[in-house]
C-alpha atoms as an extended CHARMM CRD file, in Angstrom:
* protein
*
       217  EXT
         1         1  MET       CA              4.6130000000      -27.0030000000      -22.1780000000  PROA      1               0.0000000000
         2         2  ALA       CA              4.2970000000      -27.3340000000      -18.3980000000  PROA      2               0.0000000000
         3         3  ALA       CA              7.8660000000      -26.0900000000      -17.9080000000  PROA      3               0.0000000000
         4         4  LEU       CA              7.2300000000      -23.0900000000      -20.1870000000  PROA      4               0.0000000000
         5         5  ARG       CA              4.0800000000      -22.2290000000      -18.3020000000  PROA      5               0.0000000000
         6         6  SER       CA              6.0180000000      -22.4400000000      -15.0210000000  PROA      6               0.0000000000
         7         7  HSD       CA              8.6670000000      -19.9920000000      -16.2920000000  PROA      7               0.0000000000
         8         8  ASN       CA              5.9420000000      -17.6110000000      -17.4820000000  PROA      8               0.0000000000
         9         9  THR       CA              4.2230000000      -17.7500000000      -14.0980000000  PROA      9               0.0000000000
        10        10  ASP       CA              7.5240000000      -17.2490000000      -12.2570000000  PROA      10              0.0000000000
        11        11  ALA       CA              8.4120000000      -14.1770000000      -14.3270000000  PROA      11              0.0000000000
        12        12  TYR       CA              4.9600000000      -12.7020000000      -13.7590000000  PROA      12              0.0000000000
        13        13  SER       CA              5.0850000000      -13.3830000000      -10.0160000000  PROA      13              0.0000000000
        14        14  MET       CA              8.5870000000      -11.9920000000       -9.6200000000  PROA      14              0.0000000000
        15        15  ILE       CA              7.8030000000       -8.7590000000      -11.4670000000  PROA      15              0.0000000000
        16        16  LEU       CA              4.5260000000       -8.3720000000       -9.5700000000  PROA      16              0.0000000000
        17        17  GLU       CA              6.2900000000       -8.8840000000       -6.2420000000  PROA      17              0.0000000000
        18        18  ALA       CA              8.9650000000       -6.3400000000       -7.2180000000  PROA      18              0.0000000000
        19        19  ILE       CA              6.2000000000       -3.7880000000       -7.8350000000  PROA      19              0.0000000000
        20        20  ASP       CA              4.4280000000       -4.7830000000       -4.6260000000  PROA      20              0.0000000000
        21        21  ILE       CA              7.4940000000       -4.2620000000       -2.3950000000  PROA      21              0.0000000000
        22        22  GLY       CA              8.4560000000       -1.0120000000       -4.1020000000  PROA      22              0.0000000000
        23        23  THR       CA             11.4930000000       -2.1440000000       -6.1060000000  PROA      23              0.0000000000
        24        24  TYR       CA              9.6490000000       -0.6780000000       -9.0730000000  PROA      24              0.0000000000
        25        25  ARG       CA              7.4300000000        2.2920000000       -8.2840000000  PROA      25              0.0000000000
        26        26  PRO       CA              4.7480000000        4.1210000000      -10.2870000000  PROA      26              0.0000000000
        27        27  GLY       CA              6.3830000000        5.8110000000      -13.2720000000  PROA      27              0.0000000000
        28        28  ASP       CA              9.4230000000        3.4950000000      -13.3630000000  PROA      28              0.0000000000
        29        29  ARG       CA             10.2600000000        2.0940000000      -16.7870000000  PROA      29              0.0000000000
        30        30  LEU       CA             10.4460000000       -1.6910000000      -17.1280000000  PROA      30              0.0000000000
        31        31  VAL       CA             12.9750000000       -2.9430000000      -19.6670000000  PROA      31              0.0000000000
        32        32  GLU       CA             12.6170000000       -6.4970000000      -20.8960000000  PROA      32              0.0000000000
        33        33  SER       CA             16.3520000000       -7.2660000000      -21.0700000000  PROA      33              0.0000000000
        34        34  GLU       CA             17.0510000000       -5.7730000000      -17.6260000000  PROA      34              0.0000000000
        35        35  LEU       CA             14.2320000000       -7.7820000000      -16.0400000000  PROA      35              0.0000000000
        36        36  ALA       CA             15.4790000000      -11.0010000000      -17.6670000000  PROA      36              0.0000000000
        37        37  ASP       CA             18.9450000000      -10.3890000000      -16.2140000000  PROA      37              0.0000000000
        38        38  ARG       CA             17.6270000000       -9.4600000000      -12.7790000000  PROA      38              0.0000000000
        39        39  PHE       CA             15.4270000000      -12.5240000000      -12.4230000000  PROA      39              0.0000000000
        40        40  GLY       CA             17.5870000000      -14.9890000000      -14.3110000000  PROA      40              0.0000000000
        41        41  VAL       CA             15.0090000000      -15.9650000000      -16.9200000000  PROA      41              0.0000000000
        42        42  SER       CA             14.8660000000      -15.6650000000      -20.6880000000  PROA      42              0.0000000000
        43        43  ARG       CA             13.2820000000      -12.6640000000      -22.3740000000  PROA      43              0.0000000000
        44        44  THR       CA             10.2910000000      -14.6040000000      -23.7450000000  PROA      44              0.0000000000
        45        45  PRO       CA              8.5760000000      -15.2690000000      -20.3770000000  PROA      45              0.0000000000
        46        46  VAL       CA              9.4140000000      -11.7060000000      -19.2960000000  PROA      46              0.0000000000
        47        47  ARG       CA              7.7860000000      -10.3420000000      -22.4480000000  PROA      47              0.0000000000
        48        48  GLU       CA              4.6680000000      -12.4340000000      -21.8450000000  PROA      48              0.0000000000
        49        49  ALA       CA              4.5750000000      -11.3850000000      -18.1790000000  PROA      49              0.0000000000
        50        50  LEU       CA              4.7660000000       -7.7120000000      -19.1690000000  PROA      50              0.0000000000
        51        51  GLN       CA              1.9340000000       -8.1800000000      -21.6440000000  PROA      51              0.0000000000
        52        52  ARG       CA             -0.1620000000       -9.7960000000      -18.9250000000  PROA      52              0.0000000000
        53        53  LEU       CA              0.5660000000       -6.9840000000      -16.4690000000  PROA      53              0.0000000000
        54        54  GLU       CA             -0.3290000000       -4.4040000000      -19.1110000000  PROA      54              0.0000000000
        55        55  THR       CA             -3.6290000000       -6.1870000000      -19.7700000000  PROA      55              0.0000000000
        56        56  GLN       CA             -4.3540000000       -5.9990000000      -16.0370000000  PROA      56              0.0000000000
        57        57  SER       CA             -3.6310000000       -2.2230000000      -16.1350000000  PROA      57              0.0000000000
        58        58  LEU       CA             -0.6930000000       -2.5970000000      -13.7560000000  PROA      58              0.0000000000
        59        59  LEU       CA              1.5860000000       -1.2720000000      -16.5110000000  PROA      59              0.0000000000
        60        60  SER       CA              0.8980000000        1.5260000000      -18.9600000000  PROA      60              0.0000000000
        61        61  ARG       CA              2.4880000000        2.8400000000      -22.1420000000  PROA      61              0.0000000000
        62        62  ASP       CA              4.7510000000        5.8670000000      -22.2670000000  PROA      62              0.0000000000
        63        63  GLY       CA              5.5350000000        6.0860000000      -25.9480000000  PROA      63              0.0000000000
        64        64  ARG       CA              7.1000000000        2.7350000000      -26.7820000000  PROA      64              0.0000000000
        65        65  SER       CA              8.0870000000        2.0380000000      -23.1740000000  PROA      65              0.0000000000
        66        66  LEU       CA              6.1620000000        0.2190000000      -20.4710000000  PROA      66              0.0000000000
        67        67  ILE       CA              6.0510000000        1.9150000000      -17.0890000000  PROA      67              0.0000000000
        68        68  VAL       CA              4.5100000000        0.9900000000      -13.7650000000  PROA      68              0.0000000000
        69        69  ALA       CA              1.0420000000        2.5350000000      -13.7690000000  PROA      69              0.0000000000
        70        70  SER       CA             -0.1360000000        5.0480000000      -11.2070000000  PROA      70              0.0000000000
        71        71  LEU       CA             -3.5800000000        5.7120000000       -9.7880000000  PROA      71              0.0000000000
        72        72  ASP       CA             -5.2200000000        9.1190000000       -9.8980000000  PROA      72              0.0000000000
        73        73  HSD       CA             -7.4840000000       10.3470000000       -7.0990000000  PROA      73              0.0000000000
        74        74  ASN       CA            -10.6840000000        8.9620000000       -8.6310000000  PROA      74              0.0000000000
        75        75  GLN       CA             -9.1490000000        5.5550000000       -9.3250000000  PROA      75              0.0000000000
        76        76  MET       CA             -7.8700000000        5.3280000000       -5.7590000000  PROA      76              0.0000000000
        77        77  SER       CA            -11.2820000000        6.2700000000       -4.3730000000  PROA      77              0.0000000000
        78        78  GLU       CA            -13.0280000000        3.6850000000       -6.5410000000  PROA      78              0.0000000000
        79        79  LEU       CA            -10.5320000000        1.0190000000       -5.5140000000  PROA      79              0.0000000000
        80        80  TYR       CA            -11.0400000000        1.6790000000       -1.8140000000  PROA      80              0.0000000000
        81        81  VAL       CA            -14.8270000000        1.5400000000       -2.1670000000  PROA      81              0.0000000000
        82        82  VAL       CA            -14.6020000000       -1.9030000000       -3.7580000000  PROA      82              0.0000000000
        83        83  ARG       CA            -11.9360000000       -3.0660000000       -1.3340000000  PROA      83              0.0000000000
        84        84  ARG       CA            -13.9660000000       -2.0010000000        1.7050000000  PROA      84              0.0000000000
        85        85  GLU       CA            -17.0250000000       -3.9640000000        0.6320000000  PROA      85              0.0000000000
        86        86  LEU       CA            -15.1590000000       -7.0890000000       -0.5100000000  PROA      86              0.0000000000
        87        87  GLU       CA            -12.9440000000       -7.1730000000        2.5690000000  PROA      87              0.0000000000
        88        88  GLY       CA            -15.9670000000       -6.7260000000        4.7900000000  PROA      88              0.0000000000
        89        89  LEU       CA            -17.6720000000       -9.6480000000        3.0860000000  PROA      89              0.0000000000
        90        90  ALA       CA            -14.5470000000      -11.7770000000        3.5200000000  PROA      90              0.0000000000
        91        91  ALA       CA            -14.4430000000      -11.0690000000        7.2580000000  PROA      91              0.0000000000
        92        92  SER       CA            -18.1440000000      -11.8210000000        7.5990000000  PROA      92              0.0000000000
        93        93  LEU       CA            -17.7560000000      -15.1460000000        5.7950000000  PROA      93              0.0000000000
        94        94  ALA       CA            -14.6250000000      -15.9580000000        7.8050000000  PROA      94              0.0000000000
        95        95  ALA       CA            -16.6300000000      -15.5190000000       11.0100000000  PROA      95              0.0000000000
        96        96  GLN       CA            -19.0680000000      -18.0960000000        9.6700000000  PROA      96              0.0000000000
        97        97  HSD       CA            -16.7460000000      -20.5900000000        8.0070000000  PROA      97              0.0000000000
        98        98  ALA       CA            -13.1840000000      -20.2940000000        9.3430000000  PROA      98              0.0000000000
        99        99  THR       CA            -11.8150000000      -23.4290000000       10.9620000000  PROA      99              0.0000000000
       100       100  MET       CA            -10.5000000000      -23.3740000000       14.5190000000  PROA      100             0.0000000000
       101       101  GLU       CA             -6.9590000000      -23.6060000000       13.1570000000  PROA      101             0.0000000000
       102       102  GLU       CA             -7.4660000000      -20.6510000000       10.7890000000  PROA      102             0.0000000000
       103       103  VAL       CA             -8.7600000000      -18.4920000000       13.6270000000  PROA      103             0.0000000000
       104       104  ARG       CA             -5.7630000000      -19.4120000000       15.7640000000  PROA      104             0.0000000000
       105       105  ILE       CA             -3.4100000000      -18.4040000000       12.9340000000  PROA      105             0.0000000000
       106       106  LEU       CA             -5.1370000000      -15.0190000000       12.6640000000  PROA      106             0.0000000000
       107       107  ARG       CA             -4.7560000000      -14.4460000000       16.4050000000  PROA      107             0.0000000000
       108       108  GLN       CA             -1.1250000000      -15.5090000000       16.2430000000  PROA      108             0.0000000000
       109       109  MET       CA             -0.5080000000      -13.0720000000       13.3790000000  PROA      109             0.0000000000
       110       110  VAL       CA             -1.9270000000      -10.1600000000       15.3670000000  PROA      110             0.0000000000
       111       111  ASP       CA              0.1490000000      -11.0340000000       18.4310000000  PROA      111             0.0000000000
       112       112  GLU       CA              3.3770000000      -11.4380000000       16.4490000000  PROA      112             0.0000000000
       113       113  ASP       CA              2.7940000000       -8.3250000000       14.3300000000  PROA      113             0.0000000000
       114       114  ASN       CA              2.6400000000       -6.1660000000       17.4700000000  PROA      114             0.0000000000
       115       115  ALA       CA              6.4350000000       -6.4760000000       17.5570000000  PROA      115             0.0000000000
       116       116  LEU       CA              6.5960000000       -4.6500000000       14.1870000000  PROA      116             0.0000000000
       117       117  ILE       CA              4.8230000000       -1.4690000000       15.2580000000  PROA      117             0.0000000000
       118       118  ASN       CA              8.0050000000        0.5830000000       14.8940000000  PROA      118             0.0000000000
       119       119  ASP       CA              8.7860000000       -0.8410000000       11.4360000000  PROA      119             0.0000000000
       120       120  PRO       CA              6.0560000000        0.3380000000        9.0000000000  PROA      120             0.0000000000
       121       121  ALA       CA              7.6300000000       -1.4350000000        5.9850000000  PROA      121             0.0000000000
       122       122  ALA       CA              7.7650000000       -4.7990000000        7.7660000000  PROA      122             0.0000000000
       123       123  LEU       CA              4.2870000000       -4.2750000000        9.1870000000  PROA      123             0.0000000000
       124       124  ALA       CA              2.9860000000       -3.4860000000        5.6830000000  PROA      124             0.0000000000
       125       125  ARG       CA              4.2350000000       -6.8960000000        4.4930000000  PROA      125             0.0000000000
       126       126  ALA       CA              2.7110000000       -8.5690000000        7.5410000000  PROA      126             0.0000000000
       127       127  ASN       CA             -0.5160000000       -6.6520000000        6.9160000000  PROA      127             0.0000000000
       128       128  ARG       CA             -0.7950000000       -8.1590000000        3.4330000000  PROA      128             0.0000000000
       129       129  ARG       CA             -0.3580000000      -11.6570000000        4.8870000000  PROA      129             0.0000000000
       130       130  PHE       CA             -2.9960000000      -10.9600000000        7.5310000000  PROA      130             0.0000000000
       131       131  HSD       CA             -5.5770000000       -9.7780000000        5.0220000000  PROA      131             0.0000000000
       132       132  LYS       CA             -4.8090000000      -12.6930000000        2.6920000000  PROA      132             0.0000000000
       133       133  GLN       CA             -5.4210000000      -15.1030000000        5.5750000000  PROA      133             0.0000000000
       134       134  ILE       CA             -8.8580000000      -13.5830000000        6.1500000000  PROA      134             0.0000000000
       135       135  HSD       CA             -9.6170000000      -13.9150000000        2.4390000000  PROA      135             0.0000000000
       136       136  LEU       CA             -8.7260000000      -17.6130000000        2.5300000000  PROA      136             0.0000000000
       137       137  ALA       CA            -10.7140000000      -18.1290000000        5.7310000000  PROA      137             0.0000000000
       138       138  SER       CA            -13.8290000000      -16.9150000000        3.9090000000  PROA      138             0.0000000000
       139       139  HSD       CA            -13.7850000000      -20.2200000000        2.0010000000  PROA      139             0.0000000000
       140       140  ASN       CA            -15.1370000000      -18.5360000000       -1.1210000000  PROA      140             0.0000000000
       141       141  ARG       CA            -12.8330000000      -18.9750000000       -4.1080000000  PROA      141             0.0000000000
       142       142  TYR       CA            -14.5500000000      -16.3460000000       -6.2430000000  PROA      142             0.0000000000
       143       143  LEU       CA            -14.2320000000      -13.7100000000       -3.5340000000  PROA      143             0.0000000000
       144       144  VAL       CA            -10.5570000000      -14.6150000000       -3.0720000000  PROA      144             0.0000000000
       145       145  GLN       CA             -9.9640000000      -14.1540000000       -6.8050000000  PROA      145             0.0000000000
       146       146  GLN       CA            -11.5440000000      -10.7010000000       -6.8020000000  PROA      146             0.0000000000
       147       147  LEU       CA             -9.6030000000       -9.6410000000       -3.7190000000  PROA      147             0.0000000000
       148       148  ASP       CA             -6.3580000000      -10.8350000000       -5.3140000000  PROA      148             0.0000000000
       149       149  LEU       CA             -7.0600000000       -8.4560000000       -8.1990000000  PROA      149             0.0000000000
       150       150  VAL       CA             -7.8130000000       -5.5950000000       -5.8190000000  PROA      150             0.0000000000
       151       151  HSD       CA             -4.6300000000       -6.1750000000       -3.8460000000  PROA      151             0.0000000000
       152       152  ARG       CA             -2.5210000000       -6.4010000000       -6.9840000000  PROA      152             0.0000000000
       153       153  THR       CA             -3.8200000000       -2.9730000000       -7.9260000000  PROA      153             0.0000000000
       154       154  MET       CA             -3.0780000000       -1.6670000000       -4.4230000000  PROA      154             0.0000000000
       155       155  ALA       CA              0.5930000000       -2.2450000000       -5.2520000000  PROA      155             0.0000000000
       156       156  LEU       CA              0.4040000000        0.7810000000       -7.5660000000  PROA      156             0.0000000000
       157       157  MET       CA              0.2340000000        3.1060000000       -4.5690000000  PROA      157             0.0000000000
       158       158  ALA       CA              3.6990000000        4.4680000000       -3.9410000000  PROA      158             0.0000000000
       159       159  THR       CA              3.3310000000        4.6070000000       -0.1570000000  PROA      159             0.0000000000
       160       160  THR       CA              1.5890000000        2.6590000000        2.5820000000  PROA      160             0.0000000000
       161       161  SER       CA             -0.9220000000        4.2760000000        4.9220000000  PROA      161             0.0000000000
       162       162  LEU       CA              0.9800000000        2.5460000000        7.7380000000  PROA      162             0.0000000000
       163       163  SER       CA              3.7850000000        5.0780000000        7.2930000000  PROA      163             0.0000000000
       164       164  ALA       CA              1.5660000000        7.8180000000        8.7620000000  PROA      164             0.0000000000
       165       165  ALA       CA              2.4070000000        8.8250000000       12.3280000000  PROA      165             0.0000000000
       166       166  GLY       CA              0.5580000000        6.6650000000       14.8620000000  PROA      166             0.0000000000
       167       167  ARG       CA             -1.1590000000        4.5520000000       12.1990000000  PROA      167             0.0000000000
       168       168  THR       CA              0.6610000000        1.2880000000       13.0150000000  PROA      168             0.0000000000
       169       169  GLU       CA             -0.6440000000        1.1620000000       16.5960000000  PROA      169             0.0000000000
       170       170  ILE       CA             -4.1810000000        2.0290000000       15.4970000000  PROA      170             0.0000000000
       171       171  ALA       CA             -4.1300000000       -0.5360000000       12.6680000000  PROA      171             0.0000000000
       172       172  GLN       CA             -3.0020000000       -3.2800000000       15.0250000000  PROA      172             0.0000000000
       173       173  GLY       CA             -5.8490000000       -2.4270000000       17.3880000000  PROA      173             0.0000000000
       174       174  GLU       CA             -8.2620000000       -2.6560000000       14.4740000000  PROA      174             0.0000000000
       175       175  HSD       CA             -6.8310000000       -6.0500000000       13.4850000000  PROA      175             0.0000000000
       176       176  ASP       CA             -7.3950000000       -7.2390000000       17.0510000000  PROA      176             0.0000000000
       177       177  MET       CA            -11.0650000000       -6.1810000000       16.8760000000  PROA      177             0.0000000000
       178       178  ILE       CA            -11.5250000000       -7.9990000000       13.5690000000  PROA      178             0.0000000000
       179       179  VAL       CA            -10.0610000000      -11.2450000000       14.8840000000  PROA      179             0.0000000000
       180       180  THR       CA            -12.0350000000      -10.9890000000       18.1250000000  PROA      180             0.0000000000
       181       181  ALA       CA            -15.2760000000      -10.7920000000       16.1330000000  PROA      181             0.0000000000
       182       182  ILE       CA            -14.2270000000      -13.7640000000       13.9860000000  PROA      182             0.0000000000
       183       183  GLU       CA            -13.3440000000      -15.7430000000       17.1350000000  PROA      183             0.0000000000
       184       184  ARG       CA            -16.8490000000      -15.0340000000       18.4430000000  PROA      184             0.0000000000
       185       185  LYS       CA            -18.3580000000      -16.0410000000       15.0890000000  PROA      185             0.0000000000
       186       186  ASP       CA            -20.0620000000      -12.6580000000       14.9560000000  PROA      186             0.0000000000
       187       187  ASP       CA            -20.2730000000      -12.1510000000       11.2110000000  PROA      187             0.0000000000
       188       188  VAL       CA            -21.9530000000       -8.7410000000       11.4530000000  PROA      188             0.0000000000
       189       189  ALA       CA            -19.3210000000       -7.3270000000       13.8170000000  PROA      189             0.0000000000
       190       190  ALA       CA            -16.4660000000       -8.8650000000       11.8080000000  PROA      190             0.0000000000
       191       191  GLY       CA            -17.6950000000       -7.3420000000        8.5590000000  PROA      191             0.0000000000
       192       192  ARG       CA            -18.2530000000       -3.9610000000       10.1620000000  PROA      192             0.0000000000
       193       193  ALA       CA            -14.8320000000       -3.9920000000       11.8670000000  PROA      193             0.0000000000
       194       194  LEU       CA            -13.0010000000       -4.7130000000        8.6340000000  PROA      194             0.0000000000
       195       195  ARG       CA            -14.9550000000       -2.1720000000        6.6130000000  PROA      195             0.0000000000
       196       196  ASP       CA            -14.1990000000        0.4450000000        9.2830000000  PROA      196             0.0000000000
       197       197  HSD       CA            -10.5250000000       -0.5830000000        9.1610000000  PROA      197             0.0000000000
       198       198  ILE       CA            -10.3750000000        0.0340000000        5.4020000000  PROA      198             0.0000000000
       199       199  SER       CA            -12.2210000000        3.3400000000        5.7560000000  PROA      199             0.0000000000
       200       200  VAL       CA             -9.6800000000        4.6060000000        8.2860000000  PROA      200             0.0000000000
       201       201  ALA       CA             -6.8210000000        3.4780000000        6.0190000000  PROA      201             0.0000000000
       202       202  PHE       CA             -8.4120000000        5.3670000000        3.1240000000  PROA      202             0.0000000000
       203       203  MET       CA             -8.8170000000        8.5510000000        5.1570000000  PROA      203             0.0000000000
       204       204  THR       CA             -5.1930000000        8.2420000000        6.2730000000  PROA      204             0.0000000000
       205       205  ARG       CA             -4.0390000000        7.9370000000        2.6770000000  PROA      205             0.0000000000
       206       206  LEU       CA             -6.1330000000       10.9210000000        1.5970000000  PROA      206             0.0000000000
       207       207  LYS       CA             -4.4790000000       13.0010000000        4.3180000000  PROA      207             0.0000000000
       208       208  GLN       CA             -1.0420000000       11.7840000000        3.2000000000  PROA      208             0.0000000000
       209       209  ASP       CA             -1.7930000000       12.8790000000       -0.3620000000  PROA      209             0.0000000000
       210       210  ALA       CA             -3.1300000000       16.2620000000        0.7950000000  PROA      210             0.0000000000
       211       211  ASP       CA             -0.0180000000       16.8390000000        2.9050000000  PROA      211             0.0000000000
       212       212  ALA       CA              2.2170000000       15.8920000000       -0.0350000000  PROA      212             0.0000000000
       213       213  ARG       CA              0.4330000000       18.3990000000       -2.2940000000  PROA      213             0.0000000000
       214       214  LYS       CA              0.8160000000       21.0640000000        0.3760000000  PROA      214             0.0000000000
       215       215  GLU       CA              4.5810000000       20.4630000000        0.5240000000  PROA      215             0.0000000000
       216       216  GLU       CA              4.8390000000       20.5980000000       -3.2590000000  PROA      216             0.0000000000
       217       217  GLY       CA              2.9220000000       23.8800000000       -3.3120000000  PROA      217             0.0000000000
């Protein structure tokens, strides 16, 4: 039973990661047999993983097919509102409870990620690691669980706000401010800095969507 559960978890994680990194994008059809071949697992754990992803609204039905779900404007807005508040709480708690080692890792991440400013895709991956580290540094398992759900849903956005011109440099400056507040154990400033960071990312994404509609028109 333990081995079966491991295969199920692996299939779920591999499909989720493939969505997260853009291998499968919103609207792409997911075929059970093709996924089993790609990931080298049997069809049963793939089927169960797809059912789980559908339950979590990461996949939707298009007739008899399962496709990667997409977020409309209202869903995206609602997601960012929740993300802003939860992320802000995580930063505030991290300022109160993070260990010295956790704070050093956050500072190291910011310093190392500065080298990725000209590579938005790589910086987007590093950005996810950075935010996850803050979540863990909050030392609140229930908050971490909720943020995991939020970030899984973020994978349904076809682009990253970091691809906008000049956004990588600004985002790295915002990360520096967040870590500085955590280093100072200033929970109010840390929470505010991270909420502001998410707000700017949201505004950037709204502008990206508006520009895309303008090009289509």
